[in-house]
ZAMARGU-4260 file (C-alpha; in steps of 0.2 Angstrom, whole numbers, plus 5000, padded with zeros to 4 digits):
<rodrens>
0) 5688/5689/5642 | 5679/5705/5637 | 5686/5721/5640 | 5680/5737/5640 | 5686/5749/5626
5) 5676/5763/5624 | 5661/5773/5633 | 5649/5779/5622 | 5638/5794/5627 | 5621/5786/5620
10) 5613/5772/5614 | 5613/5779/5598 | 5632/5780/5596 | 5636/5763/5604 | 5624/5754/5591
15) 5633/5763/5578 | 5651/5759/5584 | 5645/5740/5587 | 5636/5740/5571 | 5652/5746/5561
20) 5665/5735/5571 | 5654/5720/5568 | 5654/5724/5549 | 5674/5723/5551 | 5672/5705/5559
25) 5673/5708/5576 | 5665/5701/5591 | 5657/5716/5600 | 5646/5718/5615 | 5637/5734/5623
30) 5631/5736/5640 | 5624/5751/5650 | 5635/5759/5663 | 5624/5770/5673 | 5603/5771/5669
35) 5604/5789/5674 | 5617/5795/5665 | 5614/5784/5648 | 5631/5779/5644 | 5636/5762/5637
40) 5651/5752/5638 | 5659/5744/5620 | 5666/5729/5624 | 5678/5717/5614 | 5688/5701/5617
45) 5704/5706/5626 | 5715/5696/5612 | 5707/5708/5598 | 5709/5726/5608 | 5724/5733/5598
50) 5717/5727/5580 | 5699/5735/5587 | 5706/5753/5592 | 5714/5755/5576 | 5697/5752/5569
55) 5688/5763/5582 | 5700/5778/5580 | 5696/5777/5559 | 5676/5776/5565 | 5677/5792/5577
60) 5690/5801/5568 | 5687/5800/5550
</rodrens>
């Protein structure tokens, strides 16, 4: 089951996060939340949520 773990404010940020998480070996999906706001959900398998959160924190707060 896929779980939303982050909402990115732009497509560029969503793609950067997806790329970095994929490089770390995680399965990642992105999907548009609302076309008028251009926000994007970052989804990961629920079983990997805790691991991905740690990596995401290091990506967002280097």
